[in-house]
N, C-alpha and C positions, 0 to 999 in steps of 0.2 A: 638678326633675330626676328623682326617683324616683316611680314610680306607687304602689308599696306602701311602700317604705322611706323614711325621712327621707333628706335629701340626703347627710348625712355618712355614714350607714350604707350608702347606695347606693354611694358611692365606695369604702368599705372592702370591701363585698361584691364589687364588680367585681375588686378586686385579689386577693381570695381565690379566687374561683370562675371567673375568666376568664384568669388568668395561669398559666403553666407554669414560672415562675421561682420557686424556693423562697424567695429573699430578698424578692421582691415579695409573695408569699403570706404570709410571716411578718410583713411590715410591715402588711399589711391585717388580719391576725389580731390584732396588737397594738392596732390602732384599734378593732376589734370588742370587745376586752377592756375598753378604756377606756369605750366607749359602754355596754357591758353593766353595768359597775360603776357607771355613772352612772344606771342604772335603765331602759335601753332593752331591752325584752323581746325584740324582733325580733333585735337584735344578739346577745343571749344565745342565742337559738335557733340562729343561724348559727354562733356560736362553739362551741356544743355539738357541732355536726356535725364541726368540724375536729379534735376530740379523740377522735372515735368509732372511729378505726382504718381500715384499708384497705378494709373493706366499705362504708364510708360517706364516705370522703374519699380524695383522691389520695395514695397513699403516697409519691410522689416529692417531696412538699412537705417531708419530713423533720420532720413534727410528731409527737411521740411520743404514742402512744395512751394515753389516761388515762380509765379508766372513771369514776373519781370526779368529775373535772371535766365529763365528758360528762353525767352525771346531774345534777350541781349546776346547770349553766347551763340545761339543758333544763327542770328543775323551776322554776328562777328565771323562765324565759321564760313558763311557763304561769301562774305566780303573778302576773306582770306583764301578763297578758291578751294575750300574743302569739298571734295566730291561727295562724301557721305553726308556732310552738312546740307548740301543742296538737295540731295535725294530725300533726306529726312524732312526738309522744309516743304517739299511738295505736298505733304499731307498734314502739315501743321498750320492750322488756321491763323492768319495774320503774321506768319513768319517772314515771308518775302514781301517787304514793304514796297509800295509803289515806286519809290526812287531807286530801290535796289533792283526791282524787276526790269526797269528800263535799261540798266547797265550791269547785267550779270558778268562777273569776271571770267566765268567759264560757262559754256552752254550746258543745258541739261543732258544732251547726248554725250558730250565730252565727259561729264561727271559719271554717267551711266557706264561708259566704256572703261573708264579708269577703275571703277569699283568692280565691274564684271571681270576684268583682267585679274585682279587680286583674288576674286572668288574662285576663278578657275584654277589659280595657283594654290588654293587651299586655305585662304584666310576666312575663318569661320564667321567673323562679324560681317564681312562683305557678302558672304553667302546668305546670311540672314537679311541684309539690306536688299539684295537683289530679289530674294523671295518676297519681301514686302512690296517691292515695286510692282510685282505681278499680283500679289494678294489684294492690294488696294486699288489696282487699276491705274497706277501712275504711268504705266507704259504708254498709255494713249497720248500723253503730253510730252514725251521725251523725243521721239523721232524714229527713223527707220531701224536703227540698231536694235531697239527694244522690240519692235513689231516683228522683225525678221527672225528673231529667235523662236517665235511661236510656230513658224512654218515647219520646223523640224518635227512637230507633233501632229502635223496635218496628214495623217495616213488616209488611205482610200475611204475608210468608213466616215471619218470626220468630214472629208470632202463631199461625200454623199449627203451627210447631214446638212451641209451648208446650203444645199438646194432647198431645204425645208425650214431653215431658221434664218433670222436676221444676221447680217454681218457682225453686228455688235455682240450678239449672243454667241456666235461662232468663236469670236476671239476671246470672249470671257471664259468659255470652256477650255480653250487652249491655254489661257493664262493661269487657270486653276491647276493644270498639269505642271506648268513651269514653276509656279509658286510652291507647289507641294515638293517638287524635286529639290529646290534650293533650301527650303525650310527644313526638310527632312535631313538633307546632307549636313546642314549646320548643327542640328541636334545630334546626329550620329557622331559628329566630330567634337562633341562635348559642350556646345553652347546651349545651355539649358535654362537660362533666366527667363526667356520669353517663348514658351511652347504653345501659347493659347491660339495663335493664328493657324498653326498646323493642325491643332486639334479641331478648330472650327471648320477648316477645309474638309476634313474627314466627316465631321457631323453633317455638313451640308450634303455630302454625297451618300449619307446614311451608312458609312463604313464605321460602325460603332466600335468594333474590335480594334481597328487601327487607331481610332480616337483615344480609346483607353490605353493602348500601348504607348502612345505619345506621353501620357502622364506617368506611366510606369517607368519609361526610360528617363524622363526628366527627374523623377523622384530618386532614381538610382544615382543620378549625378548630384543630388543634394538639394534640389529645388523644393523649398518648404510648401509652396502652394500646390505643387504637384503631389506632394505627400498628402495634403488635404484631399485632393481629388481621388487619390488611391483609397482613402478612407470612405469617401462617398460611394465609390464603386463597390467596396467591400460591404458597406451597410445596405445600400439600396439594391444592388444587383445580386450579390452573393448571400445576403442576410447573415453575414459573418460579423457579429458585434464585437467580438474580441479583436479580430483583425482590424476592424474599423477604428476601435479605440487606440490600438497600437499606432496606426498611421496619423490619427488626429493628434495624439500626444507627441509624436515625432515632429509634426508641423509646428505644434505649440512651443516646442523647445527652441525653435528658431523665430518665435514671436509672430508666426503667421496669423493674421487677424481672423481668417476663416477657420483655421485649425483650432484656435483658442475658443472660438464660439462653439464648435462641435464638441470639443473635449469637455467644455462646461456643461453642455446639454446631456452628455453621456452620464455625468454624475448627478445632474439635477432632475432629470426626467426619467420616468420608468421605462428604460430601454433594454433592461436585462443586466445592467451593471449595478452593483450595490450603490444605493444613494449615498452621496457624500457631499453635503452642502458646503463645508469649508473648502474642500478641494474644488468644487464647481465654481464657487465665487472667486477663487483665486484666478482661474482661467477667464471668467467673465470680466473681472476688474482690469486685467491686462488688456483684453480686447477693447473694453470700454475706454481705457486711457489712450488707445490708438484710434479712437473715433467711431467704434462700432455702436450704433444706436440701439440695436436689439439687446446687446449685452449691458448697456446702461440700464435699460428697462428691467432686465433680469436682476441686476444689482439692487435697483429700487425695491423690487418685489421681494427679493430674498431677505434684505436687511430690515424691511418694514415688518414683515410677518415672522422673521426668525425661523425659517424653514430648514428642515433636514439637518439639524444640528448646528445651525448658524445662530449666534446670539443676536437678538434684535438690536439694531442700532439706527435710530431715527436720523441722527446727524449724517451718517454715511448714506442712508437712503435718500435724504434730501439733497446731498451733494450730487449724486448721480442723476436725480430728477432735474435739477437745475441745469446740469451739463447737457441733458438730452433735449431740453427745450429747443424748438426750431428744427428738430429732426423729423424724419418721416414717421417716426413712432410717437410723436408728441401726444396724440389723443389718449394713449394709455396712461399718461402721467396725470391727467386731470383729477381722477379720484384721489390719488395720493397727495398731490399738492393742495387740493382743497382741504383735505383732512389735516395735513400737517400745519398749514397756515391757520386753520381754525383753532387748533389746540396748542400751537407753538411747539410742535414736535420736530426737533432738529433745525428749525428756522425761527426767526423772530415772528412772534404772533402778529398776524396782519389780517384783520377782518375783510378788508376790501379785496385783498389778493385771494382770500379763501372763497369769497362769493364769486369772484371772476372765474376761478377754475371750476367751482361747483357748477355754475351755469353752463360753462363750456362742456363739462363732463356730462351734464344732463342732455344737452343738445346732441352730443355724439351718441349717447345711449339711445335716444329717441330716433335718431337717423338710422342707426343700425337695425333697430326694431322695425322701422317702417320698411326698410329694404330687405327685411328677413335675412340680414347679414349675421355673421357670428357675433355673439354678444361679448361684453367684457367677461373675463373669467370670473367665477363666482366670488372669489375673495375681493376682487376689484369692485364688483357690483355692490358687495356688502358695505365697503367703506364709503362709497359714493352716496348711498341712501342713508347711512348713519350720519354722514356730514350734513346731508339735507335735513334730516330730522333735528339735529342739534341746532342748525341755523334757524329753523322755524320755532323750535322750543324757546330760543332766546330772543326772538324777534329781530334777527339781523336783516331780514328782507324789508320789513315794514315798520320797524321800531316797536312793534307790538307782538308779544308772543302769540303763536298760533298752535295751540296744543293739538288740535284736530289734525292739522297737516303734519305735525311732528310725529304723532302716533302712526299715521298712515305711512310715513317714510320709514319709520323703524320696523313696521310690519313688512314693508317691501324689501327691507334689507335681508330679512329672513336669516338671521345669524345670531350668535350668542350675544354679541354686543347689543343688538336690537332688542333681544328678549330681556336683557338686564335693564336697559333703559326704560322699557315699557312697564317695569314694576313700579316706577315712580309716578305712574298715571292711573287714574280711575275714571270710570264713566258713570255719571249719574244725572238724571233729569235732562237727558239729551245733550249734555255737554261733557267735554273732557277737562279734568283738573289735574294739577300736579301737586302732590303732597310732600315733595321735597324741594329744597331750594334749587336743585338742578338734578337731572337724571345722572346716574352713575354707571360706570363699567369697570370691570377688573381686567379687561382685555389689554389695556395700554396704561402707561405710567403717567398719572396726572398729579402726583403729589407735589407739595410745595416746600419740601425740605431742601435747603441748600446743601450742595450745589446741584443735586439731582434735578434734571429737566430744566434747569435755569440757564445753562450754557451749552453750546456746542463747541468743541475744540476743533480747530482747523489744523490738521497735521501737514507740515510743509513737505514738499516733494523732494526726494533725494534719489540717488541712483537706483536703489533696489525696489522701491515701491512708488506707486502713483500718489499724488496729493489726494487727500480726502478729508471729510468732516466726520466727527464721531461724537456720539452722546455717551460713550463708555469711557469715562476719564476719571482721574483721581489727582490729588495734589502732587503726589510723587511723579505722575505722568507729566504734569505741567512743568515741573522742575527739570525732568529729563528732556522734554521738548526744547526748553530754553537752552539747556547746556549742550544738546546735540546739534540743533539747527540755529541756535543763537537768536531765535525768534519764535513767539507763540501768538496764536490768535484765538480769542474767545468771542463767540457770537451769542448775543442775548436771545433767549427764547421768549421772554416776555418784556414788554416795553418798560423802560425806566426813563424818567425825565429829570432835568435839572433846570429850575426856573432861570429864565433869561439866557440860557445857553443851549439846551437841548429840548426839543419837543419829544424826541425819542432817541435813545441810544441804541445803536445796532450792534456794535462790537467794540472790543478793546484789544490792543496788541502791545506786546512788550518786545523790544528789539535791542539786542546788545550793541552798544556803541563801541565800547572797549572793555577791558577786563574789570574796570571799576564802575562803569556807568551804563544805564539802560534807559532807553527812550520809551515812555508810556504814551500811548495815543488812544483816545476815545473817538469813535466814528458814529455820526448820527445826523439828524436833521433839525433845522431850527426855522422858526417863523421870523421873517423880517418885514419891515414896512415897505410899502411901495416906493417911498423916496429912497430908502437905503438900497433897495434892489436896483433902482435906476443908476445910483452911484456906483454900485458894484459892477454893473455892466459896462460902465465907462472907465473903470479903474485902469490907469495906464500901466501898472505893474504887471498886468496879466501877461501870461506867455503868449507869444505871437501865434496866430492860427488856432487859438483855443477860445472857449466861452464857458461861462458859468451857467449850468442848466438851472432854471427856476420854474417852479410849478405855481401858478397863481391860485390863491384860495380866498375865501371870503369875498366873492364877487370881484376879485382882482385887486382888492385893497391891500393884500399882503401876499408875500411869496414864501414858499417852502423851499429851502436850499439845503444841500448836503454839505456838511462841514466836518472837520476834525479839530480837536484840541490836543496839544501834545506838550510834553516837557521832558527834559533829561535830568535824571536824579541819580544819586549813588545807588549801587546795586542793592545794598541792604534796605534802603528806603523803597526802592522799586519792588522788591520781593514782599515787603510788608504791605504795600498798596495792593498788590495782586492777591496776597493771602487773605486780607480782609475782605476784598471784593468777592473772592471765590467762596469763602466760608460763610459769610453773613450777608453779602450783597452790598456792603457799605462802600459808598463812593468817596473819593478824596475831594478836597476843595480844588476846583480847577479854574478859579477866576483870574489867576495871573498866568495861566498857560497860554501858549501861542495858538491862535486860531487861523485855520486855513480852509478856503472853500474848494470844493471839488470842481475841477475843470474837465472838459471834454474837448477833443480835437474837433475843429470845424470840418464837417464832412467834405470830402473832395468829390467834385462832379467831373468825372472823366469825359474826355472828348472822344467821340466815336466817329471814325471815318469808314464808310462803306464803299467798296468798289465791286459792283455786281453782288455776288454772294459772299465775298470776303469781308471780314470785319477787322478793323485795326483800332487799338486803343492808343490814343496819343497822350503822352504825359509830360512833354517837354516843350510847351509853347514858350517863345516863338520859334524855337529851333525846328519843331515839327511842321512848320509852315512849308518846308521843303517837301514833305510827304503829300501835303494837300496839293501843291503845285504839280508834283509828279503825277498824282491821280488825275488831275485835270488834263495833263498832257497825254496820258493814256487814253482818256475819253476823246481828246482831239484826234489822236491817231487811229481811233477805231478799235483800240484794244479792249474796251469795255463799253457797255451800253448805259451805265448809270453810275453816278457818284453822289453819295449823300453825306451830310455832315450835321452833327447835332451833339448836344450834351447828353450824358447817359440818362439824366432825369427828364429830358425834353422840356425843361422849364422855360427855355428861351425859344422853343420851336425847332425847326429843322429846315435845311436847304437840301433840295434834290435837283440834280442836273442830269439832263439827257441829251444825247446827240439829236439834232434835228433830223427828221425823216426826209426833209425836202432840200436842206442846204448843208453841204459838208462842213461849212465853217460856222454854222449856227448851233446854238444850244438852247434847249427849252429848260427854263429855270422855274422851279416851284419853291415857294417859301411858305412853310406852315407856321402860322403865328398863333400862339396861345391867346385865348380870349375868354372872358367870362361867358359861360353857356356853351357855345360851339366854337371850335377853332376856325380861323379864317385861312383859306388857301389863296395865295396870290401867285399869278403865273405870267411869265413874259418870255420873249426870245431875245438873246443877246449874241452879238457877233465878236465881242472883244473879250478874250480870256483874261486879259489884265484887269479889266473892270470887275470881272467875276471874282478873281483872286482877291481884289481889294475888299469887295463886299464880305467875303468869307472871313478875312482877317478882322475886320471891324465887328462882325457878328460874334466871333470867338473871344476877342480880347476885351470888348466892353459891352457886348450884348446889343449893339445897335443894328438897325435894319436899314436897307437902302430906301430911297423914296419910291414908294409903290403906288403913288397916286394915279399913274397911267397904266398900271398892271390890271390884268383881268382878275376878278375876285369871285370867290364863292365861299359860302359857309357850310362847314361839314356838320352833318347831323349825327350826334352820338347815339349809339344804340343803348337802350336801357338794359341794365344787367338784371 
């Protein structure tokens, strides 16, 4: 059945690389896992690719990216003499470990010839792999077989051009022809999961019609991302909005993250399609749940303002804002987060967090104004300055209200909320005064009626919808949440405290233990004494490799720690507790409940091994000592010019080893030692690789340095940022 793969691997391969159904793909992946664990190197090579993330595999398959498994199975495939595994490893950073590189079970040329033979016989995956050998330039490291194929394209014109261009450029041009041949042949034969390299080849050659045809052909084979590109071509090149929407929605049906984004924009922006906020946000939320930061921002924006038929939902807006933190679009979140934390909309009210995001938002606004860059869209600018006005009005910056600055900020907001709040101020005798206890607005909900605006419900994730928070809830909805998902979470929007137990309660959960019992848990923070904090840090019952995070307060005399208190009670009692809490805010007595402190895993500082430009992450000391030794032997044999070793954080410094320019058996060793002020560089020459290996082992295992008293030393000057 299979030309290159065994019959059982061929069947699994077709499920993984020819289907656009996540369940079928995952079924095929499970089979590959079985065959790989049984020792089939080609299955391991294919399996490695499924874990390599969206750049190497279709993200709609819902297979979580896993760098460790990617490296593990790729290295396993190479050790088991997989030809496609070795060719894939040529362009995967850190795939071919130093110890493996010294003793490859098959040569690169043998691997190339084996895959080439199958490609000529018609194996489409092998055709794709050979195309990539020439696309990425791996042919230069393989041997004569790969180079010789290029000579078939060397007609009299290219030979003439060779007189005027470098040999490297000459072969690159020939390799482009060879790559296009194999990649096009693979697509023609139905392998459509990865058409981007062929499209990029045509784009570089300015063959735009051919580049477009690549995506049209791939879309006809069912590739969702190619469908998205068909939509882009229809919208941008043909100005055919209806056709573009068709292709975007086709891609969205297969959960393509780009197609979902564009389909959402079609219904949310004025592009010629009737505006439909609920439909737009359905697409946005699915893309956001797949990690699209732009769509997260769109969800924040849509739910905060309630645009185009969407019901405003601060909890849902806050959920996506918090999810998008750390993304490339983070700066757009600052106005929303400052406003929500200021007023407790969808989040627990937190003045410090509000001021933090407010200041970051103002810095971003000023930076863009200075650079004459595009500004925040008007609605975002409005809430930023309304938040600033409210903070000045209540003295959150200086503990003293500053009505003059508050009025100025509300005027700069230039919006309905600003105008409404300005009505509470009057100007007389050169000063601004406020004639109400606080300025007011009808734009957002600030009432104090339970349960409205006092809680945010966290909806658990299930198969059909992503997890989210919502401010739109009712008692019936809570009961339904508990009966459907057997767990509910309510987050407090305003701070509640319990003397001697909680400085602030953040949230409460109810979790079904069995048909008759429910566990109630309150989460929050508490102040503890310095003595109690020191005892907690030494507590022997703590989980291994974890710690209790503590924030010092009151000049270090006390600590703020996160804790939860919980109890298991009969269902009827639990529902009564939740009902009283929800309807009136009444808290139960929790003094005999179980207390637990939040712990975090101790961060792992990875070991980085560098061999020239290749980087390897070592995770299994002392077993990885073999890789360090192999790297030093490669240096000794002249296979590289530099080996470096350090922790990812560089907190213990770094070793750099170079071959001596004057003695074949000598090594120049540099040790970068951290030091207050400026780091110190120590340098020496060594002739004994065994001693060098010993130094490195001691450096990694216990952070110790060799005796550097006789080494040359210099202090590095750090540049001021």
